[in-house]
PDB file as gemmi writes it, atoms N, CA and C in Angstrom:
CRYST1    1.000    1.000    1.000  90.00  90.00  90.00 P 1                      
ATOM      1  N   UNK A   1      34.690 -69.410   7.490  1.00  0.00           N  
ATOM      2  CA  UNK A   1      35.769 -68.459   7.709  1.00  0.00           C  
ATOM      3  C   UNK A   1      36.662 -68.496   6.478  1.00  0.00           C  
ATOM      4  N   UNK A   2      36.894 -67.340   5.891  1.00  0.00           N  
ATOM      5  CA  UNK A   2      37.680 -67.235   4.671  1.00  0.00           C  
ATOM      6  C   UNK A   2      38.854 -66.296   4.914  1.00  0.00           C  
ATOM      7  N   UNK A   3      40.010 -66.687   4.410  1.00  0.00           N  
ATOM      8  CA  UNK A   3      41.179 -65.815   4.393  1.00  0.00           C  
ATOM      9  C   UNK A   3      41.900 -66.063   3.071  1.00  0.00           C  
ATOM     10  N   UNK A   4      43.051 -65.461   2.917  1.00  0.00           N  
ATOM     11  CA  UNK A   4      43.812 -65.664   1.683  1.00  0.00           C  
ATOM     12  C   UNK A   4      45.298 -65.629   1.990  1.00  0.00           C  
ATOM     13  N   UNK A   5      46.075 -66.137   1.058  1.00  0.00           N  
ATOM     14  CA  UNK A   5      47.526 -66.055   1.202  1.00  0.00           C  
ATOM     15  C   UNK A   5      47.943 -64.590   1.321  1.00  0.00           C  
ATOM     16  N   UNK A   6      47.286 -63.718   0.560  1.00  0.00           N  
ATOM     17  CA  UNK A   6      47.602 -62.289   0.631  1.00  0.00           C  
ATOM     18  C   UNK A   6      47.391 -61.770   2.053  1.00  0.00           C  
ATOM     19  N   UNK A   7      46.251 -62.081   2.654  1.00  0.00           N  
ATOM     20  CA  UNK A   7      45.938 -61.569   3.978  1.00  0.00           C  
ATOM     21  C   UNK A   7      46.880 -62.142   5.040  1.00  0.00           C  
ATOM     22  N   UNK A   8      47.196 -63.414   4.940  1.00  0.00           N  
ATOM     23  CA  UNK A   8      48.106 -64.018   5.906  1.00  0.00           C  
ATOM     24  C   UNK A   8      49.502 -63.407   5.797  1.00  0.00           C  
ATOM     25  N   UNK A   9      49.958 -63.169   4.581  1.00  0.00           N  
ATOM     26  CA  UNK A   9      51.268 -62.515   4.387  1.00  0.00           C  
ATOM     27  C   UNK A   9      51.255 -61.093   4.929  1.00  0.00           C  
ATOM     28  N   UNK A  10      50.165 -60.382   4.691  1.00  0.00           N  
ATOM     29  CA  UNK A  10      50.040 -59.008   5.177  1.00  0.00           C  
ATOM     30  C   UNK A  10      50.026 -58.987   6.703  1.00  0.00           C  
ATOM     31  N   UNK A  11      49.303 -59.911   7.310  1.00  0.00           N  
ATOM     32  CA  UNK A  11      49.256 -59.984   8.766  1.00  0.00           C  
ATOM     33  C   UNK A  11      50.645 -60.295   9.331  1.00  0.00           C  
ATOM     34  N   UNK A  12      51.339 -61.232   8.711  1.00  0.00           N  
ATOM     35  CA  UNK A  12      52.691 -61.568   9.160  1.00  0.00           C  
ATOM     36  C   UNK A  12      53.592 -60.335   9.075  1.00  0.00           C  
ATOM     37  N   UNK A  13      53.497 -59.588   7.979  1.00  0.00           N  
ATOM     38  CA  UNK A  13      54.333 -58.405   7.777  1.00  0.00           C  
ATOM     39  C   UNK A  13      54.068 -57.341   8.840  1.00  0.00           C  
ATOM     40  N   UNK A  14      52.819 -56.984   9.043  1.00  0.00           N  
ATOM     41  CA  UNK A  14      52.516 -55.892   9.976  1.00  0.00           C  
ATOM     42  C   UNK A  14      52.681 -56.318  11.435  1.00  0.00           C  
ATOM     43  N   UNK A  15      52.602 -57.620  11.696  1.00  0.00           N  
ATOM     44  CA  UNK A  15      52.789 -58.076  13.075  1.00  0.00           C  
ATOM     45  C   UNK A  15      54.222 -57.853  13.553  1.00  0.00           C  
ATOM     46  N   UNK A  16      55.103 -57.586  12.649  1.00  0.00           N  
ATOM     47  CA  UNK A  16      56.504 -57.336  13.008  1.00  0.00           C  
ATOM     48  C   UNK A  16      56.790 -55.864  13.283  1.00  0.00           C  
ATOM     49  N   UNK A  17      55.812 -54.993  13.098  1.00  0.00           N  
ATOM     50  CA  UNK A  17      56.016 -53.570  13.380  1.00  0.00           C  
ATOM     51  C   UNK A  17      56.347 -53.397  14.861  1.00  0.00           C  
ATOM     52  N   UNK A  18      57.334 -52.592  15.130  1.00  0.00           N  
ATOM     53  CA  UNK A  18      57.767 -52.347  16.508  1.00  0.00           C  
ATOM     54  C   UNK A  18      56.612 -51.830  17.372  1.00  0.00           C  
ATOM     55  N   UNK A  19      55.786 -50.940  16.832  1.00  0.00           N  
ATOM     56  CA  UNK A  19      54.698 -50.351  17.626  1.00  0.00           C  
ATOM     57  C   UNK A  19      53.633 -51.382  18.030  1.00  0.00           C  
ATOM     58  N   UNK A  20      53.598 -52.520  17.366  1.00  0.00           N  
ATOM     59  CA  UNK A  20      52.626 -53.555  17.713  1.00  0.00           C  
ATOM     60  C   UNK A  20      53.167 -54.608  18.668  1.00  0.00           C  
ATOM     61  N   UNK A  21      54.461 -54.609  18.886  1.00  0.00           N  
ATOM     62  CA  UNK A  21      55.075 -55.661  19.702  1.00  0.00           C  
ATOM     63  C   UNK A  21      54.579 -55.693  21.133  1.00  0.00           C  
ATOM     64  N   UNK A  22      54.129 -54.553  21.676  1.00  0.00           N  
ATOM     65  CA  UNK A  22      53.602 -54.589  23.040  1.00  0.00           C  
ATOM     66  C   UNK A  22      52.229 -55.267  23.091  1.00  0.00           C  
ATOM     67  N   UNK A  23      51.592 -55.423  21.925  1.00  0.00           N  
ATOM     68  CA  UNK A  23      50.285 -56.068  21.857  1.00  0.00           C  
ATOM     69  C   UNK A  23      50.345 -57.482  21.285  1.00  0.00           C  
ATOM     70  N   UNK A  24      51.318 -57.697  20.394  1.00  0.00           N  
ATOM     71  CA  UNK A  24      51.363 -58.960  19.675  1.00  0.00           C  
ATOM     72  C   UNK A  24      52.814 -59.364  19.418  1.00  0.00           C  
ATOM     73  N   UNK A  25      53.227 -60.447  20.027  1.00  0.00           N  
ATOM     74  CA  UNK A  25      54.574 -60.986  19.829  1.00  0.00           C  
ATOM     75  C   UNK A  25      54.574 -61.719  18.478  1.00  0.00           C  
ATOM     76  N   UNK A  26      55.603 -61.520  17.649  1.00  0.00           N  
ATOM     77  CA  UNK A  26      55.621 -62.173  16.329  1.00  0.00           C  
ATOM     78  C   UNK A  26      55.367 -63.681  16.376  1.00  0.00           C  
ATOM     79  N   UNK A  27      55.863 -64.364  17.388  1.00  0.00           N  
ATOM     80  CA  UNK A  27      55.601 -65.815  17.471  1.00  0.00           C  
ATOM     81  C   UNK A  27      54.113 -66.094  17.686  1.00  0.00           C  
ATOM     82  N   UNK A  28      53.420 -65.213  18.418  1.00  0.00           N  
ATOM     83  CA  UNK A  28      51.971 -65.366  18.596  1.00  0.00           C  
ATOM     84  C   UNK A  28      51.250 -65.145  17.270  1.00  0.00           C  
ATOM     85  N   UNK A  29      51.752 -64.191  16.498  1.00  0.00           N  
ATOM     86  CA  UNK A  29      51.177 -63.956  15.172  1.00  0.00           C  
ATOM     87  C   UNK A  29      51.344 -65.204  14.314  1.00  0.00           C  
ATOM     88  N   UNK A  30      52.514 -65.828  14.400  1.00  0.00           N  
ATOM     89  CA  UNK A  30      52.740 -67.068  13.657  1.00  0.00           C  
ATOM     90  C   UNK A  30      51.782 -68.165  14.075  1.00  0.00           C  
ATOM     91  N   UNK A  31      51.517 -68.264  15.372  1.00  0.00           N  
ATOM     92  CA  UNK A  31      50.547 -69.258  15.859  1.00  0.00           C  
ATOM     93  C   UNK A  31      49.143 -68.948  15.334  1.00  0.00           C  
ATOM     94  N   UNK A  32      48.789 -67.674  15.290  1.00  0.00           N  
ATOM     95  CA  UNK A  32      47.477 -67.287  14.768  1.00  0.00           C  
ATOM     96  C   UNK A  32      47.364 -67.645  13.285  1.00  0.00           C  
ATOM     97  N   UNK A  33      48.422 -67.382  12.539  1.00  0.00           N  
ATOM     98  CA  UNK A  33      48.417 -67.704  11.111  1.00  0.00           C  
ATOM     99  C   UNK A  33      48.274 -69.212  10.905  1.00  0.00           C  
ATOM    100  N   UNK A  34      49.006 -69.991  11.674  1.00  0.00           N  
ATOM    101  CA  UNK A  34      48.889 -71.452  11.571  1.00  0.00           C  
ATOM    102  C   UNK A  34      47.478 -71.921  11.910  1.00  0.00           C  
ATOM    103  N   UNK A  35      46.873 -71.302  12.922  1.00  0.00           N  
ATOM    104  CA  UNK A  35      45.495 -71.639  13.278  1.00  0.00           C  
ATOM    105  C   UNK A  35      44.526 -71.300  12.165  1.00  0.00           C  
ATOM    106  N   UNK A  36      44.718 -70.155  11.543  1.00  0.00           N  
ATOM    107  CA  UNK A  36      43.851 -69.776  10.422  1.00  0.00           C  
ATOM    108  C   UNK A  36      44.021 -70.737   9.250  1.00  0.00           C  
ATOM    109  N   UNK A  37      45.243 -71.135   8.982  1.00  0.00           N  
ATOM    110  CA  UNK A  37      45.474 -72.097   7.894  1.00  0.00           C  
ATOM    111  C   UNK A  37      44.716 -73.410   8.150  1.00  0.00           C  
ATOM    112  N   UNK A  38      44.607 -73.775   9.409  1.00  0.00           N  
ATOM    113  CA  UNK A  38      43.933 -75.015   9.770  1.00  0.00           C  
ATOM    114  C   UNK A  38      42.407 -74.865   9.756  1.00  0.00           C  
ATOM    115  N   UNK A  39      41.905 -73.718  10.231  1.00  0.00           N  
ATOM    116  CA  UNK A  39      40.467 -73.561  10.429  1.00  0.00           C  
ATOM    117  C   UNK A  39      39.735 -72.833   9.310  1.00  0.00           C  
ATOM    118  N   UNK A  40      40.445 -72.061   8.514  1.00  0.00           N  
ATOM    119  CA  UNK A  40      39.789 -71.246   7.488  1.00  0.00           C  
ATOM    120  C   UNK A  40      39.997 -71.835   6.096  1.00  0.00           C  
ATOM    121  N   UNK A  41      39.189 -71.391   5.218  1.00  0.00           N  
ATOM    122  CA  UNK A  41      39.403 -71.680   3.800  1.00  0.00           C  
ATOM    123  C   UNK A  41      40.384 -70.623   3.299  1.00  0.00           C  
ATOM    124  N   UNK A  42      41.547 -71.058   2.816  1.00  0.00           N  
ATOM    125  CA  UNK A  42      42.597 -70.135   2.394  1.00  0.00           C  
ATOM    126  C   UNK A  42      42.586 -70.035   0.871  1.00  0.00           C  
ATOM    127  N   UNK A  43      42.257 -68.848   0.378  1.00  0.00           N  
ATOM    128  CA  UNK A  43      42.204 -68.604  -1.066  1.00  0.00           C  
ATOM    129  C   UNK A  43      43.590 -68.224  -1.581  1.00  0.00           C  
ATOM    130  N   UNK A  44      43.904 -68.688  -2.765  1.00  0.00           N  
ATOM    131  CA  UNK A  44      45.200 -68.348  -3.352  1.00  0.00           C  
ATOM    132  C   UNK A  44      45.057 -67.386  -4.520  1.00  0.00           C  
ATOM    133  N   UNK A  45      43.978 -67.478  -5.257  1.00  0.00           N  
ATOM    134  CA  UNK A  45      43.771 -66.610  -6.419  1.00  0.00           C  
ATOM    135  C   UNK A  45      42.608 -65.662  -6.145  1.00  0.00           C  
ATOM    136  N   UNK A  46      42.910 -64.370  -6.153  1.00  0.00           N  
ATOM    137  CA  UNK A  46      41.880 -63.358  -5.909  1.00  0.00           C  
ATOM    138  C   UNK A  46      41.644 -62.563  -7.185  1.00  0.00           C  
ATOM    139  N   UNK A  47      40.384 -62.198  -7.437  1.00  0.00           N  
ATOM    140  CA  UNK A  47      40.127 -61.337  -8.590  1.00  0.00           C  
ATOM    141  C   UNK A  47      40.658 -59.931  -8.326  1.00  0.00           C  
ATOM    142  N   UNK A  48      40.924 -59.206  -9.375  1.00  0.00           N  
ATOM    143  CA  UNK A  48      41.343 -57.812  -9.238  1.00  0.00           C  
ATOM    144  C   UNK A  48      40.092 -56.952  -9.178  1.00  0.00           C  
ATOM    145  N   UNK A  49      39.950 -56.219  -8.080  1.00  0.00           N  
ATOM    146  CA  UNK A  49      38.802 -55.327  -7.905  1.00  0.00           C  
ATOM    147  C   UNK A  49      39.301 -53.914  -7.639  1.00  0.00           C  
ATOM    148  N   UNK A  50      38.556 -52.946  -8.115  1.00  0.00           N  
ATOM    149  CA  UNK A  50      38.828 -51.542  -7.808  1.00  0.00           C  
ATOM    150  C   UNK A  50      37.508 -50.909  -7.412  1.00  0.00           C  
ATOM    151  N   UNK A  51      37.090 -51.218  -6.190  1.00  0.00           N  
ATOM    152  CA  UNK A  51      35.772 -50.816  -5.708  1.00  0.00           C  
ATOM    153  C   UNK A  51      35.870 -49.765  -4.606  1.00  0.00           C  
ATOM    154  N   UNK A  52      36.784 -49.981  -3.673  1.00  0.00           N  
ATOM    155  CA  UNK A  52      36.900 -49.112  -2.501  1.00  0.00           C  
ATOM    156  C   UNK A  52      37.690 -47.849  -2.819  1.00  0.00           C  
ATOM    157  N   UNK A  53      37.366 -46.778  -2.092  1.00  0.00           N  
ATOM    158  CA  UNK A  53      38.158 -45.548  -2.193  1.00  0.00           C  
ATOM    159  C   UNK A  53      39.563 -45.774  -1.658  1.00  0.00           C  
ATOM    160  N   UNK A  54      39.712 -46.736  -0.755  1.00  0.00           N  
ATOM    161  CA  UNK A  54      41.020 -47.095  -0.211  1.00  0.00           C  
ATOM    162  C   UNK A  54      41.515 -48.338  -0.954  1.00  0.00           C  
ATOM    163  N   UNK A  55      42.515 -48.196  -1.808  1.00  0.00           N  
ATOM    164  CA  UNK A  55      42.977 -49.340  -2.594  1.00  0.00           C  
ATOM    165  C   UNK A  55      43.463 -50.519  -1.742  1.00  0.00           C  
ATOM    166  N   UNK A  56      43.877 -50.256  -0.514  1.00  0.00           N  
ATOM    167  CA  UNK A  56      44.315 -51.342   0.371  1.00  0.00           C  
ATOM    168  C   UNK A  56      43.155 -52.244   0.799  1.00  0.00           C  
ATOM    169  N   UNK A  57      41.928 -51.770   0.655  1.00  0.00           N  
ATOM    170  CA  UNK A  57      40.761 -52.572   1.015  1.00  0.00           C  
ATOM    171  C   UNK A  57      40.322 -53.515  -0.106  1.00  0.00           C  
ATOM    172  N   UNK A  58      40.753 -53.243  -1.323  1.00  0.00           N  
ATOM    173  CA  UNK A  58      40.293 -54.045  -2.452  1.00  0.00           C  
ATOM    174  C   UNK A  58      40.629 -55.532  -2.347  1.00  0.00           C  
ATOM    175  N   UNK A  59      41.809 -55.924  -1.852  1.00  0.00           N  
ATOM    176  CA  UNK A  59      42.045 -57.368  -1.685  1.00  0.00           C  
ATOM    177  C   UNK A  59      41.095 -58.014  -0.675  1.00  0.00           C  
ATOM    178  N   UNK A  60      40.684 -57.280   0.337  1.00  0.00           N  
ATOM    179  CA  UNK A  60      39.728 -57.813   1.313  1.00  0.00           C  
ATOM    180  C   UNK A  60      38.381 -58.030   0.631  1.00  0.00           C  
ATOM    181  N   UNK A  61      37.976 -57.081  -0.173  1.00  0.00           N  
ATOM    182  CA  UNK A  61      36.729 -57.231  -0.930  1.00  0.00           C  
ATOM    183  C   UNK A  61      36.843 -58.383  -1.924  1.00  0.00           C  
ATOM    184  N   UNK A  62      38.011 -58.524  -2.535  1.00  0.00           N  
ATOM    185  CA  UNK A  62      38.233 -59.618  -3.481  1.00  0.00           C  
ATOM    186  C   UNK A  62      38.111 -60.971  -2.787  1.00  0.00           C  
ATOM    187  N   UNK A  63      38.573 -61.059  -1.540  1.00  0.00           N  
ATOM    188  CA  UNK A  63      38.420 -62.304  -0.779  1.00  0.00           C  
ATOM    189  C   UNK A  63      36.950 -62.628  -0.568  1.00  0.00           C  
ATOM    190  N   UNK A  64      36.178 -61.629  -0.227  1.00  0.00           N  
ATOM    191  CA  UNK A  64      34.750 -61.848   0.007  1.00  0.00           C  
ATOM    192  C   UNK A  64      34.072 -62.350  -1.267  1.00  0.00           C  
ATOM    193  N   UNK A  65      34.409 -61.745  -2.388  1.00  0.00           N  
ATOM    194  CA  UNK A  65      33.810 -62.143  -3.669  1.00  0.00           C  
ATOM    195  C   UNK A  65      34.276 -63.543  -4.060  1.00  0.00           C  
ATOM    196  N   UNK A  66      35.593 -63.775  -4.042  1.00  0.00           N  
ATOM    197  CA  UNK A  66      36.137 -65.072  -4.457  1.00  0.00           C  
ATOM    198  C   UNK A  66      35.685 -66.204  -3.537  1.00  0.00           C  
ATOM    199  N   UNK A  67      35.511 -65.890  -2.263  1.00  0.00           N  
ATOM    200  CA  UNK A  67      35.087 -66.896  -1.301  1.00  0.00           C  
ATOM    201  C   UNK A  67      33.591 -67.054  -1.204  1.00  0.00           C  
ATOM    202  N   UNK A  68      32.857 -66.263  -1.992  1.00  0.00           N  
ATOM    203  CA  UNK A  68      31.391 -66.308  -1.972  1.00  0.00           C  
ATOM    204  C   UNK A  68      30.868 -66.137  -0.544  1.00  0.00           C  
ATOM    205  N   UNK A  69      31.459 -65.173   0.167  1.00  0.00           N  
ATOM    206  CA  UNK A  69      31.126 -64.938   1.573  1.00  0.00           C  
ATOM    207  C   UNK A  69      29.729 -64.354   1.736  1.00  0.00           C  
ATOM    208  N   UNK A  70      29.059 -64.773   2.786  1.00  0.00           N  
ATOM    209  CA  UNK A  70      27.764 -64.187   3.127  1.00  0.00           C  
ATOM    210  C   UNK A  70      27.962 -62.837   3.795  1.00  0.00           C  
ATOM    211  N   UNK A  71      29.016 -62.725   4.629  1.00  0.00           N  
ATOM    212  CA  UNK A  71      29.276 -61.502   5.389  1.00  0.00           C  
ATOM    213  C   UNK A  71      30.754 -61.155   5.352  1.00  0.00           C  
ATOM    214  N   UNK A  72      31.024 -59.865   5.390  1.00  0.00           N  
ATOM    215  CA  UNK A  72      32.358 -59.326   5.628  1.00  0.00           C  
ATOM    216  C   UNK A  72      32.226 -58.460   6.867  1.00  0.00           C  
ATOM    217  N   UNK A  73      32.883 -58.838   7.947  1.00  0.00           N  
ATOM    218  CA  UNK A  73      32.788 -58.116   9.214  1.00  0.00           C  
ATOM    219  C   UNK A  73      33.958 -57.145   9.289  1.00  0.00           C  
ATOM    220  N   UNK A  74      33.646 -55.856   9.507  1.00  0.00           N  
ATOM    221  CA  UNK A  74      34.672 -54.817   9.479  1.00  0.00           C  
ATOM    222  C   UNK A  74      34.340 -53.705  10.467  1.00  0.00           C  
ATOM    223  N   UNK A  75      35.371 -52.994  10.864  1.00  0.00           N  
ATOM    224  CA  UNK A  75      35.201 -51.791  11.679  1.00  0.00           C  
ATOM    225  C   UNK A  75      35.538 -50.541  10.880  1.00  0.00           C  
ATOM    226  N   UNK A  76      35.809 -50.693   9.603  1.00  0.00           N  
ATOM    227  CA  UNK A  76      36.225 -49.592   8.726  1.00  0.00           C  
ATOM    228  C   UNK A  76      34.994 -48.805   8.261  1.00  0.00           C  
ATOM    229  N   UNK A  77      34.595 -47.830   9.061  1.00  0.00           N  
ATOM    230  CA  UNK A  77      33.379 -47.060   8.769  1.00  0.00           C  
ATOM    231  C   UNK A  77      33.511 -46.196   7.524  1.00  0.00           C  
ATOM    232  N   UNK A  78      34.701 -45.673   7.298  1.00  0.00           N  
ATOM    233  CA  UNK A  78      34.881 -44.726   6.204  1.00  0.00           C  
ATOM    234  C   UNK A  78      34.795 -45.382   4.826  1.00  0.00           C  
ATOM    235  N   UNK A  79      35.363 -46.572   4.692  1.00  0.00           N  
ATOM    236  CA  UNK A  79      35.438 -47.165   3.363  1.00  0.00           C  
ATOM    237  C   UNK A  79      34.604 -48.436   3.217  1.00  0.00           C  
ATOM    238  N   UNK A  80      34.965 -49.485   3.925  1.00  0.00           N  
ATOM    239  CA  UNK A  80      34.281 -50.764   3.725  1.00  0.00           C  
ATOM    240  C   UNK A  80      32.813 -50.727   4.121  1.00  0.00           C  
ATOM    241  N   UNK A  81      32.526 -50.273   5.325  1.00  0.00           N  
ATOM    242  CA  UNK A  81      31.136 -50.283   5.784  1.00  0.00           C  
ATOM    243  C   UNK A  81      30.241 -49.371   4.956  1.00  0.00           C  
ATOM    244  N   UNK A  82      30.819 -48.328   4.395  1.00  0.00           N  
ATOM    245  CA  UNK A  82      30.004 -47.422   3.579  1.00  0.00           C  
ATOM    246  C   UNK A  82      29.526 -48.098   2.292  1.00  0.00           C  
ATOM    247  N   UNK A  83      30.201 -49.162   1.863  1.00  0.00           N  
ATOM    248  CA  UNK A  83      29.764 -49.892   0.664  1.00  0.00           C  
ATOM    249  C   UNK A  83      28.498 -50.705   0.935  1.00  0.00           C  
ATOM    250  N   UNK A  84      28.349 -51.210   2.150  1.00  0.00           N  
ATOM    251  CA  UNK A  84      27.197 -51.994   2.614  1.00  0.00           C  
ATOM    252  C   UNK A  84      27.098 -53.386   2.008  1.00  0.00           C  
ATOM    253  N   UNK A  85      27.435 -53.530   0.748  1.00  0.00           N  
ATOM    254  CA  UNK A  85      27.346 -54.837   0.095  1.00  0.00           C  
ATOM    255  C   UNK A  85      28.290 -54.862  -1.102  1.00  0.00           C  
ATOM    256  N   UNK A  86      28.844 -56.031  -1.370  1.00  0.00           N  
ATOM    257  CA  UNK A  86      29.573 -56.255  -2.611  1.00  0.00           C  
ATOM    258  C   UNK A  86      29.122 -57.610  -3.137  1.00  0.00           C  
ATOM    259  N   UNK A  87      28.562 -57.574  -4.310  1.00  0.00           N  
ATOM    260  CA  UNK A  87      27.916 -58.750  -4.892  1.00  0.00           C  
ATOM    261  C   UNK A  87      26.926 -59.294  -3.873  1.00  0.00           C  
ATOM    262  N   UNK A  88      27.091 -60.532  -3.404  1.00  0.00           N  
ATOM    263  CA  UNK A  88      26.111 -61.070  -2.440  1.00  0.00           C  
ATOM    264  C   UNK A  88      26.556 -60.913  -0.994  1.00  0.00           C  
ATOM    265  N   UNK A  89      27.733 -60.331  -0.782  1.00  0.00           N  
ATOM    266  CA  UNK A  89      28.312 -60.227   0.559  1.00  0.00           C  
ATOM    267  C   UNK A  89      27.851 -58.958   1.267  1.00  0.00           C  
ATOM    268  N   UNK A  90      27.216 -59.122   2.427  1.00  0.00           N  
ATOM    269  CA  UNK A  90      26.825 -57.978   3.249  1.00  0.00           C  
ATOM    270  C   UNK A  90      28.033 -57.550   4.078  1.00  0.00           C  
ATOM    271  N   UNK A  91      28.298 -56.241   4.130  1.00  0.00           N  
ATOM    272  CA  UNK A  91      29.418 -55.707   4.905  1.00  0.00           C  
ATOM    273  C   UNK A  91      28.841 -55.101   6.172  1.00  0.00           C  
ATOM    274  N   UNK A  92      29.209 -55.679   7.320  1.00  0.00           N  
ATOM    275  CA  UNK A  92      28.587 -55.306   8.593  1.00  0.00           C  
ATOM    276  C   UNK A  92      29.646 -55.126   9.680  1.00  0.00           C  
ATOM    277  N   UNK A  93      29.257 -54.438  10.746  1.00  0.00           N  
ATOM    278  CA  UNK A  93      30.129 -54.328  11.923  1.00  0.00           C  
ATOM    279  C   UNK A  93      30.049 -55.627  12.718  1.00  0.00           C  
ATOM    280  N   UNK A  94      31.013 -55.840  13.591  1.00  0.00           N  
ATOM    281  CA  UNK A  94      30.997 -57.024  14.467  1.00  0.00           C  
ATOM    282  C   UNK A  94      29.743 -57.020  15.329  1.00  0.00           C  
ATOM    283  N   UNK A  95      29.409 -55.851  15.873  1.00  0.00           N  
ATOM    284  CA  UNK A  95      28.214 -55.745  16.721  1.00  0.00           C  
ATOM    285  C   UNK A  95      26.951 -56.131  15.942  1.00  0.00           C  
ATOM    286  N   UNK A  96      26.827 -55.590  14.735  1.00  0.00           N  
ATOM    287  CA  UNK A  96      25.673 -55.895  13.906  1.00  0.00           C  
ATOM    288  C   UNK A  96      25.611 -57.393  13.602  1.00  0.00           C  
ATOM    289  N   UNK A  97      26.734 -57.958  13.265  1.00  0.00           N  
ATOM    290  CA  UNK A  97      26.787 -59.388  12.951  1.00  0.00           C  
ATOM    291  C   UNK A  97      26.354 -60.224  14.149  1.00  0.00           C  
ATOM    292  N   UNK A  98      26.895 -59.906  15.320  1.00  0.00           N  
ATOM    293  CA  UNK A  98      26.602 -60.694  16.519  1.00  0.00           C  
ATOM    294  C   UNK A  98      25.165 -60.541  17.004  1.00  0.00           C  
ATOM    295  N   UNK A  99      24.580 -59.371  16.825  1.00  0.00           N  
ATOM    296  CA  UNK A  99      23.217 -59.157  17.328  1.00  0.00           C  
ATOM    297  C   UNK A  99      22.141 -59.573  16.335  1.00  0.00           C  
ATOM    298  N   UNK A 100      22.431 -59.513  15.043  1.00  0.00           N  
ATOM    299  CA  UNK A 100      21.388 -59.797  14.055  1.00  0.00           C  
ATOM    300  C   UNK A 100      21.544 -61.138  13.364  1.00  0.00           C  
ATOM    301  N   UNK A 101      22.739 -61.668  13.362  1.00  0.00           N  
ATOM    302  CA  UNK A 101      22.950 -62.890  12.585  1.00  0.00           C  
ATOM    303  C   UNK A 101      23.483 -63.984  13.475  1.00  0.00           C  
TER     304      UNK A 101                                                      
END                                                                             
């Protein structure tokens, strides 16, 4: 399991959006972040990539590359999944990952 300081900061930021509060209490988000820090490999330095049509996806792709990930699991059909692979990382849906791997 790979994450990054960038992703954890981004998750913390968006977890505070008012529209998400009915689904996720900020303190629960903090607990999730602490759990990820304990269980995941947390990357601090990410390469700069400009691969995706959506520039917001590039840090996620950079994590996969920097972490030498085998898989990147995503539901983003328009941008991430359409790439199918970045370097050695296969980009797959959760369903595909669970049924085939």
